[in-house]
Biopython code that builds the backbone (N, CA, C, O; Angstrom):
import numpy as np
from Bio.PDB.StructureBuilder import StructureBuilder

atoms = [
    (1, "MET", "N", (72.653, -17.448, -28.275)),
    (1, "MET", "CA", (72.021, -16.449, -27.472)),
    (1, "MET", "C", (72.004, -15.276, -27.424)),
    (1, "MET", "O", (71.110, -14.444, -27.581)),
    (2, "LEU", "N", (73.045, -15.219, -27.195)),
    (2, "LEU", "CA", (73.662, -13.964, -27.628)),
    (2, "LEU", "C", (73.106, -13.023, -28.541)),
    (2, "LEU", "O", (72.666, -11.911, -28.252)),
    (3, "ARG", "N", (73.153, -13.491, -29.529)),
    (3, "ARG", "CA", (73.242, -13.323, -31.180)),
    (3, "ARG", "C", (71.244, -13.018, -31.176)),
    (3, "ARG", "O", (70.649, -12.072, -31.693)),
    (4, "GLU", "N", (70.708, -14.091, -30.477)),
    (4, "GLU", "CA", (69.077, -14.031, -30.582)),
    (4, "GLU", "C", (68.622, -13.051, -30.201)),
    (4, "GLU", "O", (67.575, -12.635, -30.698)),
    (5, "SER", "N", (69.727, -11.894, -28.484)),
    (5, "SER", "CA", (69.616, -11.219, -27.787)),
    (5, "SER", "C", (69.734, -10.029, -28.337)),
    (5, "SER", "O", (69.028, -9.107, -27.927)),
    (6, "HIS", "N", (70.434, -9.888, -29.122)),
    (6, "HIS", "CA", (70.723, -8.706, -29.610)),
    (6, "HIS", "C", (70.029, -8.301, -30.786)),
    (6, "HIS", "O", (69.653, -7.136, -30.918)),
    (7, "ALA", "N", (69.818, -9.232, -31.707)),
    (7, "ALA", "CA", (68.228, -9.340, -32.742)),
    (7, "ALA", "C", (66.807, -8.971, -31.881)),
    (7, "ALA", "O", (65.998, -8.142, -32.297)),
    (8, "ALA", "N", (66.672, -9.583, -30.853)),
    (8, "ALA", "CA", (65.153, -9.540, -30.340)),
    (8, "ALA", "C", (65.227, -7.554, -29.660)),
    (8, "ALA", "O", (64.482, -6.574, -29.693)),
    (9, "LEU", "N", (66.596, -7.897, -29.126)),
    (9, "LEU", "CA", (66.386, -6.070, -28.492)),
    (9, "LEU", "C", (66.981, -4.504, -29.959)),
    (9, "LEU", "O", (66.932, -3.299, -29.714)),
    (10, "LYS", "N", (67.364, -5.006, -31.040)),
    (10, "LYS", "CA", (67.372, -4.547, -32.329)),
    (10, "LYS", "C", (65.778, -4.239, -32.929)),
    (10, "LYS", "O", (65.538, -3.170, -33.490)),
    (11, "GLU", "N", (64.854, -5.165, -32.768)),
    (11, "GLU", "CA", (63.636, -5.540, -32.918)),
    (11, "GLU", "C", (61.840, -4.530, -32.026)),
    (11, "GLU", "O", (60.709, -4.109, -32.268)),
    (12, "CYS", "N", (62.955, -4.711, -30.909)),
    (12, "CYS", "CA", (62.138, -4.040, -29.521)),
    (12, "CYS", "C", (62.159, -2.301, -29.709)),
    (12, "CYS", "O", (61.285, -1.445, -29.564)),
    (13, "ARG", "N", (63.862, -2.238, -30.174)),
    (13, "ARG", "CA", (64.245, -0.206, -30.273)),
    (13, "ARG", "C", (63.125, 0.338, -32.083)),
    (13, "ARG", "O", (62.851, 1.484, -32.440)),
    (14, "LYS", "N", (62.806, -0.822, -32.709)),
    (14, "LYS", "CA", (62.293, -0.124, -34.078)),
    (14, "LYS", "C", (60.455, -0.112, -33.396)),
    (14, "LYS", "O", (59.637, 0.724, -33.783)),
    (15, "ILE", "N", (60.145, -1.143, -32.421)),
    (15, "ILE", "CA", (59.011, -1.281, -32.316)),
    (15, "ILE", "C", (58.717, -0.244, -31.663)),
    (15, "ILE", "O", (57.796, 0.513, -31.969)),
    (16, "ALA", "N", (59.692, -0.062, -30.414)),
    (16, "ALA", "CA", (59.457, 1.849, -29.497)),
    (16, "ALA", "C", (59.563, 2.595, -30.714)),
    (16, "ALA", "O", (58.422, 3.050, -30.795)),
    (17, "VAL", "N", (60.028, 2.912, -31.460)),
    (17, "VAL", "CA", (60.043, 4.043, -32.389)),
    (17, "VAL", "C", (58.882, 3.881, -32.534)),
    (17, "VAL", "O", (58.091, 4.398, -31.746)),
    (18, "GLN", "N", (58.355, 2.915, -33.863)),
    (18, "GLN", "CA", (57.104, 3.042, -34.355)),
    (18, "GLN", "C", (55.821, 3.175, -33.650)),
    (18, "GLN", "O", (54.783, 3.459, -34.247)),
    (19, "ALA", "N", (55.893, 2.950, -32.238)),
    (19, "ALA", "CA", (54.550, 3.062, -31.493)),
    (19, "ALA", "C", (54.840, 4.161, -30.884)),
    (19, "ALA", "O", (53.972, 4.640, -30.155)),
    (20, "ASN", "N", (55.988, 4.770, -31.005)),
    (20, "ASN", "CA", (55.616, 6.284, -30.380)),
    (20, "ASN", "C", (55.242, 7.213, -32.159)),
    (20, "ASN", "O", (54.414, 8.064, -32.483)),
    (21, "GLU", "N", (56.120, 6.625, -32.766)),
    (21, "GLU", "CA", (55.264, 7.882, -34.232)),
    (21, "GLU", "C", (53.862, 7.632, -34.211)),
    (21, "GLU", "O", (53.279, 8.685, -34.470)),
    (22, "CYS", "N", (52.785, 6.353, -33.945)),
    (22, "CYS", "CA", (51.751, 5.852, -34.114)),
    (22, "CYS", "C", (50.616, 6.241, -33.047)),
    (22, "CYS", "O", (49.412, 5.986, -33.016)),
    (23, "GLU", "N", (52.031, 7.439, -31.604)),
    (23, "GLU", "CA", (51.765, 7.351, -30.341)),
    (23, "GLU", "C", (50.389, 6.060, -29.931)),
    (23, "GLU", "O", (49.167, 6.112, -30.067)),
    (24, "PHE", "N", (51.102, 5.238, -29.520)),
    (24, "PHE", "CA", (50.985, 3.102, -29.479)),
    (24, "PHE", "C", (51.087, 3.722, -28.302)),
    (24, "PHE", "O", (51.866, 3.917, -29.236)),
    (25, "TYR", "N", (51.174, 4.557, -26.631)),
    (25, "TYR", "CA", (51.919, 3.959, -25.738)),
    (25, "TYR", "C", (51.660, 2.638, -25.273)),
    (25, "TYR", "O", (52.482, 2.547, -24.362)),
    (26, "ILE", "N", (51.013, 1.498, -25.314)),
    (26, "ILE", "CA", (50.902, 0.676, -24.923)),
    (26, "ILE", "C", (51.812, -0.278, -25.867)),
    (26, "ILE", "O", (52.123, -1.391, -25.441)),
    (27, "GLY", "N", (52.077, -0.009, -26.663)),
    (27, "GLY", "CA", (52.987, -0.879, -27.542)),
    (27, "GLY", "C", (54.493, 0.055, -27.385)),
    (27, "GLY", "O", (55.512, -0.631, -27.469)),
    (28, "GLU", "N", (54.645, 1.220, -27.215)),
    (28, "GLU", "CA", (56.120, 1.406, -27.017)),
    (28, "GLU", "C", (56.664, 0.852, -25.369)),
    (28, "GLU", "O", (57.772, 0.559, -24.921)),
    (29, "ILE", "N", (54.686, 0.901, -24.526)),
    (29, "ILE", "CA", (55.362, 0.701, -22.798)),
    (29, "ILE", "C", (56.255, -1.511, -23.146)),
    (29, "ILE", "O", (57.270, -2.060, -22.719)),
    (30, "ARG", "N", (55.390, -1.862, -23.853)),
    (30, "ARG", "CA", (55.593, -3.559, -24.068)),
    (30, "ARG", "C", (57.310, -3.216, -24.607)),
    (30, "ARG", "O", (58.256, -3.898, -24.215)),
    (31, "ALA", "N", (57.414, -2.359, -25.300)),
    (31, "ALA", "CA", (58.485, -2.544, -26.548)),
    (31, "ALA", "C", (59.778, -2.993, -25.318)),
    (31, "ALA", "O", (60.373, -4.067, -25.232)),
    (32, "TYR", "N", (59.935, -1.711, -24.428)),
    (32, "TYR", "CA", (60.985, -1.257, -23.143)),
    (32, "TYR", "C", (60.974, -2.478, -22.361)),
    (32, "TYR", "O", (61.839, -3.327, -22.575)),
    (33, "ILE", "N", (60.186, -2.633, -21.581)),
    (33, "ILE", "CA", (59.459, -3.835, -20.702)),
    (33, "ILE", "C", (60.477, -4.877, -21.318)),
    (33, "ILE", "O", (61.506, -5.351, -20.836)),
    (34, "ARG", "N", (59.795, -5.103, -22.673)),
    (34, "ARG", "CA", (60.809, -6.695, -23.725)),
    (34, "ARG", "C", (62.668, -6.281, -23.498)),
    (34, "ARG", "O", (63.572, -7.064, -23.208)),
    (35, "MET", "N", (62.732, -5.082, -23.707)),
    (35, "MET", "CA", (63.951, -4.590, -23.983)),
    (35, "MET", "C", (65.007, -4.826, -22.710)),
    (35, "MET", "O", (66.201, -5.126, -22.693)),
    (36, "GLY", "N", (63.793, -4.489, -21.383)),
    (36, "GLY", "CA", (64.387, -4.815, -19.978)),
    (36, "GLY", "C", (64.908, -6.108, -19.358)),
    (36, "GLY", "O", (65.689, -6.395, -18.451)),
    (37, "ILE", "N", (63.957, -6.926, -20.446)),
    (37, "ILE", "CA", (64.120, -8.452, -19.843)),
    (37, "ILE", "C", (65.309, -8.863, -20.631)),
    (37, "ILE", "O", (66.163, -9.681, -20.289)),
    (38, "ALA", "N", (65.241, -8.112, -21.848)),
    (38, "ALA", "CA", (66.545, -8.699, -23.022)),
    (38, "ALA", "C", (67.855, -8.442, -22.575)),
    (38, "ALA", "O", (68.911, -8.975, -22.914)),
    (39, "TYR", "N", (67.590, -7.394, -21.624)),
    (39, "TYR", "CA", (69.354, -6.711, -21.282)),
    (39, "TYR", "C", (69.627, -7.371, -19.935)),
    (39, "TYR", "O", (70.785, -7.578, -19.572)),
    (40, "ASP", "N", (68.549, -7.712, -19.174)),
    (40, "ASP", "CA", (68.643, -8.597, -18.116)),
    (40, "ASP", "C", (69.512, -10.198, -17.933)),
    (40, "ASP", "O", (70.438, -10.722, -17.315)),
    (41, "VAL", "N", (68.225, -10.546, -19.180)),
    (41, "VAL", "CA", (69.462, -12.131, -19.297)),
    (41, "VAL", "C", (70.361, -11.551, -20.386)),
    (41, "VAL", "O", (70.602, -12.389, -21.255)),
    (42, "LEU", "N", (71.104, -9.982, -20.656)),
    (42, "LEU", "CA", (72.047, -10.530, -20.678)),
    (42, "LEU", "C", (73.087, -10.424, -20.137)),
    (42, "LEU", "O", (74.161, -10.514, -20.731)),
    (43, "SER", "N", (72.923, -10.151, -18.555)),
    (43, "SER", "CA", (73.725, -9.661, -17.603)),
    (43, "SER", "C", (73.851, -7.917, -17.814)),
    (43, "SER", "O", (74.667, -7.418, -17.039)),
    (44, "GLN", "N", (73.107, -6.864, -18.820)),
    (44, "GLN", "CA", (73.527, -5.544, -18.581)),
    (44, "GLN", "C", (72.244, -5.065, -17.525)),
    (44, "GLN", "O", (71.160, -4.568, -17.829)),
    (45, "ILE", "N", (72.785, -5.404, -16.197)),
    (45, "ILE", "CA", (71.611, -4.780, -15.378)),
    (45, "ILE", "C", (71.286, -3.507, -15.210)),
    (45, "ILE", "O", (70.110, -3.285, -14.921)),
    (46, "ASP", "N", (72.136, -2.460, -15.332)),
    (46, "ASP", "CA", (72.164, -0.787, -15.401)),
    (46, "ASP", "C", (70.962, -0.753, -16.709)),
    (46, "ASP", "O", (69.837, -0.273, -16.575)),
    (47, "LEU", "N", (71.473, -1.349, -17.920)),
    (47, "LEU", "CA", (70.251, -1.382, -19.313)),
    (47, "LEU", "C", (68.911, -1.670, -18.728)),
    (47, "LEU", "O", (67.819, -1.123, -18.879)),
    (48, "SER", "N", (69.341, -2.771, -17.956)),
    (48, "SER", "CA", (67.567, -3.104, -17.671)),
    (48, "SER", "C", (66.852, -2.886, -16.782)),
    (48, "SER", "O", (65.785, -3.376, -16.414)),
    (49, "ILE", "N", (67.636, -1.918, -16.341)),
    (49, "ILE", "CA", (66.531, -0.673, -15.208)),
    (49, "ILE", "C", (66.639, 0.459, -16.016)),
    (49, "ILE", "O", (65.623, 1.062, -15.672)),
    (50, "ALA", "N", (67.132, 1.094, -16.781)),
    (50, "ALA", "CA", (66.731, 2.540, -17.393)),
    (50, "ALA", "C", (65.570, 2.127, -18.406)),
    (50, "ALA", "O", (64.687, 2.938, -18.683)),
    (51, "ASN", "N", (65.602, 0.419, -19.132)),
    (51, "ASN", "CA", (64.680, 0.358, -19.886)),
    (51, "ASN", "C", (63.090, 0.647, -19.057)),
    (51, "ASN", "O", (62.285, 1.576, -19.127)),
    (52, "TYR", "N", (63.119, -0.537, -18.333)),
    (52, "TYR", "CA", (61.510, -0.790, -17.903)),
    (52, "TYR", "C", (61.778, 0.634, -16.459)),
    (52, "TYR", "O", (60.974, 0.529, -15.532)),
    (53, "LYS", "N", (62.877, 1.884, -16.332)),
    (53, "LYS", "CA", (62.353, 2.539, -16.295)),
    (53, "LYS", "C", (61.953, 4.093, -16.586)),
    (53, "LYS", "O", (61.643, 5.093, -15.939)),
    (54, "LYS", "N", (62.261, 3.461, -18.777)),
    (54, "LYS", "CA", (61.813, 4.626, -18.841)),
    (54, "LYS", "C", (60.415, 3.730, -19.473)),
    (54, "LYS", "O", (59.415, 4.443, -19.390)),
    (55, "ALA", "N", (60.140, 2.479, -20.021)),
    (55, "ALA", "CA", (58.647, 1.990, -19.861)),
    (55, "ALA", "C", (57.750, 2.234, -18.608)),
    (55, "ALA", "O", (56.542, 2.294, -18.839)),
    (56, "LEU", "N", (58.219, 2.406, -17.124)),
    (56, "LEU", "CA", (57.629, 2.914, -15.703)),
    (56, "LEU", "C", (57.263, 4.750, -16.636)),
    (56, "LEU", "O", (56.397, 4.483, -17.468)),
    (57, "ALA", "N", (57.447, 5.588, -16.692)),
    (57, "ALA", "CA", (57.493, 7.191, -16.812)),
    (57, "ALA", "C", (56.245, 7.463, -18.362)),
    (57, "ALA", "O", (55.403, 8.338, -18.562)),
    (58, "ILE", "N", (56.603, 6.458, -19.048)),
    (58, "ILE", "CA", (55.464, 6.057, -20.526)),
    (58, "ILE", "C", (53.864, 6.072, -19.630)),
    (58, "ILE", "O", (52.854, 6.768, -19.529)),
    (59, "ALA", "N", (54.552, 4.584, -19.011)),
    (59, "ALA", "CA", (53.053, 4.299, -18.121)),
    (59, "ALA", "C", (52.451, 5.687, -17.616)),
    (59, "ALA", "O", (51.642, 6.477, -18.104)),
    (60, "LYS", "N", (53.210, 5.648, -16.395)),
    (60, "LYS", "CA", (52.704, 7.304, -15.847)),
    (60, "LYS", "C", (51.934, 8.194, -15.944)),
    (60, "LYS", "O", (51.174, 8.634, -15.081)),
    (61, "LYS", "N", (52.085, 8.534, -17.046)),
    (61, "LYS", "CA", (52.501, 9.543, -17.973)),
    (61, "LYS", "C", (50.969, 9.666, -18.457)),
    (61, "LYS", "O", (50.332, 10.710, -18.316)),
    (62, "HIS", "N", (50.319, 8.240, -19.171)),
    (62, "HIS", "CA", (49.053, 8.088, -19.246)),
    (62, "HIS", "C", (48.850, 7.216, -18.927)),
    (62, "HIS", "O", (48.807, 6.286, -19.733)),
    (63, "HIS", "N", (48.582, 6.985, -17.418)),
    (63, "HIS", "CA", (47.799, 6.364, -16.215)),
    (63, "HIS", "C", (47.508, 4.796, -16.605)),
    (63, "HIS", "O", (46.583, 4.121, -16.153)),
    (64, "TYR", "N", (48.582, 4.336, -17.619)),
    (64, "TYR", "CA", (48.408, 3.081, -17.484)),
    (64, "TYR", "C", (48.844, 1.666, -16.316)),
    (64, "TYR", "O", (49.872, 1.046, -16.046)),
    (65, "LEU", "N", (47.455, 1.638, -15.889)),
    (65, "LEU", "CA", (47.831, 0.910, -14.452)),
    (65, "LEU", "C", (48.897, -0.564, -14.727)),
    (65, "LEU", "O", (49.856, -0.886, -14.026)),
    (66, "LYS", "N", (48.392, -1.265, -15.923)),
    (66, "LYS", "CA", (49.326, -2.616, -15.729)),
    (66, "LYS", "C", (50.340, -2.269, -16.100)),
    (66, "LYS", "O", (51.276, -2.934, -15.656)),
    (67, "GLY", "N", (50.711, -1.112, -17.057)),
    (67, "GLY", "CA", (52.361, -1.521, -17.208)),
    (67, "GLY", "C", (53.082, -0.591, -16.157)),
    (67, "GLY", "O", (54.311, -0.643, -16.142)),
    (68, "ILE", "N", (52.367, 0.351, -15.177)),
    (68, "ILE", "CA", (53.257, 0.252, -14.139)),
    (68, "ILE", "C", (53.437, -1.211, -13.119)),
    (68, "ILE", "O", (54.260, -2.126, -13.122)),
    (69, "ALA", "N", (52.549, -0.982, -12.502)),
    (69, "ALA", "CA", (52.544, -2.560, -11.896)),
    (69, "ALA", "C", (53.839, -3.747, -12.366)),
    (69, "ALA", "O", (54.704, -4.313, -11.698)),
    (70, "SER", "N", (53.458, -3.790, -13.934)),
    (70, "SER", "CA", (54.698, -4.702, -14.055)),
    (70, "SER", "C", (55.576, -3.690, -14.086)),
    (70, "SER", "O", (55.979, -3.625, -12.925)),
    (71, "CYS", "N", (56.119, -2.855, -14.720)),
    (71, "CYS", "CA", (57.563, -2.421, -14.635)),
    (71, "CYS", "C", (58.068, -2.161, -12.820)),
    (71, "CYS", "O", (59.164, -2.522, -12.391)),
    (72, "GLU", "N", (57.138, -1.565, -12.085)),
    (72, "GLU", "CA", (57.484, -1.975, -10.856)),
    (72, "GLU", "C", (57.801, -3.021, -10.067)),
    (72, "GLU", "O", (58.339, -3.005, -8.960)),
    (73, "ASN", "N", (57.397, -4.006, -10.768)),
    (73, "ASN", "CA", (57.313, -5.344, -10.094)),
    (73, "ASN", "C", (58.400, -5.820, -10.875)),
    (73, "ASN", "O", (59.175, -6.442, -10.148)),
    (74, "ASN", "N", (58.917, -5.766, -12.511)),
    (74, "ASN", "CA", (60.007, -6.242, -12.447)),
    (74, "ASN", "C", (61.405, -5.617, -12.175)),
    (74, "ASN", "O", (62.470, -6.182, -12.425)),
    (75, "LEU", "N", (61.295, -4.643, -11.747)),
    (75, "LEU", "CA", (62.193, -3.408, -11.129)),
    (75, "LEU", "C", (62.507, -4.178, -9.552)),
    (75, "LEU", "O", (63.633, -4.515, -9.186)),
    (76, "GLY", "N", (61.050, -4.385, -8.620)),
    (76, "GLY", "CA", (61.786, -4.840, -7.340)),
    (76, "GLY", "C", (62.290, -6.930, -7.798)),
    (76, "GLY", "O", (62.686, -7.679, -6.905)),
    (77, "LEU", "N", (62.164, -7.289, -8.923)),
    (77, "LEU", "CA", (62.976, -8.342, -8.765)),
    (77, "LEU", "C", (64.613, -7.990, -9.379)),
    (77, "LEU", "O", (65.649, -8.550, -9.021)),
    (78, "ILE", "N", (64.525, -7.331, -9.993)),
    (78, "ILE", "CA", (66.035, -6.454, -10.118)),
    (78, "ILE", "C", (66.615, -6.366, -8.726)),
    (78, "ILE", "O", (67.498, -7.116, -8.308)),
    (79, "TYR", "N", (66.061, -5.414, -8.057)),
    (79, "TYR", "CA", (66.871, -5.306, -7.290)),
    (79, "TYR", "C", (66.979, -5.925, -5.896)),
    (79, "TYR", "O", (67.585, -5.573, -4.884)),
    (80, "TRP", "N", (66.248, -6.886, -6.158)),
    (80, "TRP", "CA", (66.170, -7.627, -5.527)),
    (80, "TRP", "C", (67.384, -8.831, -5.318)),
    (80, "TRP", "O", (67.774, -9.373, -4.283)),
    (81, "ARG", "N", (67.784, -9.004, -6.667)),
    (81, "ARG", "CA", (68.996, -9.963, -6.953)),
    (81, "ARG", "C", (70.325, -9.487, -6.707)),
    (81, "ARG", "O", (71.394, -10.063, -6.502)),
    (82, "LYS", "N", (69.865, -7.876, -6.805)),
    (82, "LYS", "CA", (71.283, -6.677, -6.587)),
    (82, "LYS", "C", (71.341, -6.664, -5.332)),
    (82, "LYS", "O", (72.272, -5.984, -4.900)),
    (83, "ASN", "N", (70.454, -7.350, -4.278)),
    (83, "ASN", "CA", (70.312, -7.010, -2.982)),
    (83, "ASN", "C", (70.035, -5.843, -2.010)),
    (83, "ASN", "O", (70.484, -5.673, -0.876)),
    (84, "ASP", "N", (69.074, -4.982, -2.824)),
    (84, "ASP", "CA", (69.116, -3.617, -2.415)),
    (84, "ASP", "C", (67.697, -4.189, -2.163)),
    (84, "ASP", "O", (66.975, -4.422, -3.132)),
    (85, "LEU", "N", (67.297, -4.410, -0.979)),
    (85, "LEU", "CA", (66.080, -4.533, -0.225)),
    (85, "LEU", "C", (65.269, -3.712, -0.124)),
    (85, "LEU", "O", (64.093, -3.951, -0.396)),
    (86, "LYS", "N", (65.843, -2.097, 0.446)),
    (86, "LYS", "CA", (64.813, -1.712, 0.068)),
    (86, "LYS", "C", (64.125, -1.217, -0.961)),
    (86, "LYS", "O", (62.915, -1.053, -1.117)),
    (87, "ARG", "N", (65.445, -0.904, -1.941)),
    (87, "ARG", "CA", (64.579, -0.553, -2.897)),
    (87, "ARG", "C", (63.630, -1.778, -3.350)),
    (87, "ARG", "O", (62.700, -1.533, -4.117)),
    (88, "ALA", "N", (63.793, -2.753, -3.008)),
    (88, "ALA", "CA", (63.256, -4.021, -4.148)),
    (88, "ALA", "C", (61.986, -3.674, -3.158)),
    (88, "ALA", "O", (61.182, -3.052, -3.852)),
    (89, "ILE", "N", (61.532, -3.807, -1.961)),
    (89, "ILE", "CA", (60.342, -3.815, -1.410)),
    (89, "ILE", "C", (58.986, -2.857, -1.215)),
    (89, "ILE", "O", (57.820, -2.970, -0.838)),
    (90, "GLN", "N", (60.242, -1.465, -1.906)),
    (90, "GLN", "CA", (59.184, -0.083, -2.052)),
    (90, "GLN", "C", (58.370, -0.310, -3.569)),
    (90, "GLN", "O", (57.214, 0.022, -3.833)),
    (91, "SER", "N", (59.526, -1.091, -4.605)),
    (91, "SER", "CA", (58.815, -1.358, -5.822)),
    (91, "SER", "C", (57.896, -2.632, -5.566)),
    (91, "SER", "O", (56.709, -2.337, -5.697)),
    (92, "PHE", "N", (58.048, -3.574, -5.335)),
    (92, "PHE", "CA", (57.188, -4.395, -4.790)),
    (92, "PHE", "C", (55.989, -4.293, -4.049)),
    (92, "PHE", "O", (54.903, -4.756, -4.397)),
    (93, "HIS", "N", (56.251, -3.615, -2.928)),
    (93, "HIS", "CA", (54.584, -2.313, -2.506)),
    (93, "HIS", "C", (53.973, -1.577, -3.226)),
    (93, "HIS", "O", (52.799, -1.336, -2.945)),
    (94, "LYS", "N", (54.647, -0.926, -4.507)),
    (94, "LYS", "CA", (53.633, 0.067, -5.666)),
    (94, "LYS", "C", (53.289, -0.899, -6.257)),
    (94, "LYS", "O", (52.064, -1.017, -6.287)),
    (95, "ALA", "N", (54.128, -2.072, -7.019)),
    (95, "ALA", "CA", (53.670, -2.779, -7.698)),
    (95, "ALA", "C", (52.208, -3.303, -6.758)),
    (95, "ALA", "O", (51.280, -2.507, -6.904)),
    (96, "LYS", "N", (51.927, -4.340, -5.961)),
    (96, "LYS", "CA", (51.155, -4.529, -5.390)),
    (96, "LYS", "C", (49.739, -3.229, -5.172)),
    (96, "LYS", "O", (48.520, -3.403, -5.164)),
    (97, "LEU", "N", (50.335, -2.312, -5.059)),
    (97, "LEU", "CA", (49.197, -0.984, -4.757)),
    (97, "LEU", "C", (48.262, -0.787, -6.084)),
    (97, "LEU", "O", (47.040, -0.724, -6.221)),
    (98, "VAL", "N", (49.258, -0.723, -6.922)),
    (98, "VAL", "CA", (48.504, -1.081, -8.319)),
    (98, "VAL", "C", (48.036, -1.710, -8.951)),
    (98, "VAL", "O", (47.211, -1.279, -9.757)),
    (99, "PHE", "N", (48.437, -3.347, -8.846)),
    (99, "PHE", "CA", (47.225, -4.452, -8.910)),
    (99, "PHE", "C", (46.171, -4.897, -8.303)),
    (99, "PHE", "O", (45.343, -5.626, -8.849)),
    (100, "GLU", "N", (46.089, -4.378, -6.759)),
    (100, "GLU", "CA", (44.861, -3.938, -5.801)),
    (100, "GLU", "C", (43.962, -2.678, -6.414)),
    (100, "GLU", "O", (42.737, -2.644, -6.292)),
    (101, "LYS", "N", (44.645, -1.764, -7.012)),
    (101, "LYS", "CA", (43.663, -0.601, -7.483)),
    (101, "LYS", "C", (42.799, -1.278, -8.791)),
    (101, "LYS", "O", (41.600, -1.065, -8.972)),
    (102, "MET", "N", (43.738, -2.222, -9.753)),
    (102, "MET", "CA", (43.101, -2.163, -10.279)),
    (102, "MET", "C", (42.586, -3.880, -10.182)),
    (102, "MET", "O", (42.999, -4.569, -11.115)),
    (103, "ASP", "N", (41.919, -4.436, -9.365)),
    (103, "ASP", "CA", (41.300, -5.456, -8.106)),
    (103, "ASP", "C", (42.004, -7.200, -9.540)),
    (103, "ASP", "O", (41.531, -8.080, -10.259)),
    (104, "ASP", "N", (43.272, -6.661, -9.107)),
    (104, "ASP", "CA", (43.875, -7.889, -10.365)),
    (104, "ASP", "C", (44.957, -8.747, -8.849)),
    (104, "ASP", "O", (46.118, -8.590, -8.471)),
    (105, "TYR", "N", (43.921, -9.542, -8.426)),
    (105, "TYR", "CA", (44.694, -10.553, -7.196)),
    (105, "TYR", "C", (44.875, -11.660, -7.323)),
    (105, "TYR", "O", (44.570, -12.648, -6.656)),
    (106, "VAL", "N", (45.785, -11.389, -8.891)),
    (106, "VAL", "CA", (45.972, -13.022, -9.467)),
    (106, "VAL", "C", (47.775, -12.331, -9.476)),
    (106, "VAL", "O", (48.776, -13.006, -9.233)),
    (107, "ASN", "N", (47.763, -11.605, -9.646)),
    (107, "ASN", "CA", (49.243, -11.022, -10.182)),
    (107, "ASN", "C", (50.063, -10.700, -8.441)),
    (107, "ASN", "O", (51.202, -10.950, -8.048)),
    (108, "VAL", "N", (49.080, -10.169, -7.863)),
    (108, "VAL", "CA", (49.189, -9.963, -6.522)),
    (108, "VAL", "C", (49.555, -10.988, -5.506)),
    (108, "VAL", "O", (50.110, -10.805, -4.423)),
    (109, "GLY", "N", (49.246, -11.826, -5.914)),
    (109, "GLY", "CA", (49.403, -13.485, -4.668)),
    (109, "GLY", "C", (50.582, -13.683, -4.884)),
    (109, "GLY", "O", (51.122, -13.621, -3.780)),
    (110, "PRO", "N", (51.454, -13.923, -5.772)),
    (110, "PRO", "CA", (52.985, -14.181, -6.008)),
    (110, "PRO", "C", (53.782, -13.461, -5.067)),
    (110, "PRO", "O", (54.546, -14.019, -4.279)),
    (111, "LEU", "N", (53.551, -11.782, -5.170)),
    (111, "LEU", "CA", (54.312, -11.052, -4.057)),
    (111, "LEU", "C", (54.061, -11.869, -2.798)),
    (111, "LEU", "O", (55.074, -12.301, -2.248)),
    (112, "ARG", "N", (52.998, -12.126, -2.299)),
    (112, "ARG", "CA", (52.896, -12.627, -0.889)),
    (112, "ARG", "C", (53.448, -13.845, -0.644)),
    (112, "ARG", "O", (53.861, -14.257, 0.440)),
    (113, "THR", "N", (53.438, -14.549, -1.958)),
    (113, "THR", "CA", (53.934, -16.216, -1.382)),
    (113, "THR", "C", (55.879, -15.734, -1.474)),
    (113, "THR", "O", (56.679, -16.398, -0.814)),
    (114, "THR", "N", (56.320, -14.644, -2.288)),
    (114, "THR", "CA", (57.799, -14.649, -1.987)),
    (114, "THR", "C", (58.138, -14.252, -0.796)),
    (114, "THR", "O", (59.192, -14.720, -0.365)),
    (115, "TRP", "N", (57.362, -13.282, 0.089)),
    (115, "TRP", "CA", (57.696, -12.317, 0.980)),
    (115, "TRP", "C", (57.270, -13.724, 2.615)),
    (115, "TRP", "O", (57.832, -13.661, 3.708)),
    (116, "GLY", "N", (56.665, -14.321, 2.398)),
    (116, "GLY", "CA", (56.240, -14.888, 3.613)),
    (116, "GLY", "C", (55.115, -16.024, 3.290)),
    (116, "GLY", "O", (54.596, -16.658, 4.209)),
]
sb = StructureBuilder()
sb.init_structure("model")
sb.init_model(0)
sb.init_chain("A")
sb.init_seg("    ")
for serial, (resi, resn, name, xyz) in enumerate(atoms, 1):
    if name == "N":
        sb.init_residue(resn, " ", resi, " ")
    sb.init_atom(name, np.array(xyz, "f"), 0.0, 1.0, " ", f" {name:<3s}", serial, name[0])
structure = sb.get_structure()
């Protein structure tokens, strides 16, 4: 599994660079999100957070709501596991607001059931 995770990270880095060169910001955001997931699986939480924040910055720059909501939700999950509940709630709340702005109540639903 370790080898596969490192191979996935290598491919995601390549995709992020190519997407940036082509100005395909959605592909770049997705690559950084996938790197965040891979680093999370490898228990390299700081690198996971850094990649989600990089994706979030690009998503905000381009006003890509789906990317913003996804990054905030994933950051919330990481902060929750780290027992940083204040940050977790802030991230989940930001994700919820963006999902609602998109009229996406399917992805907001799991947040409600998690909290009660």
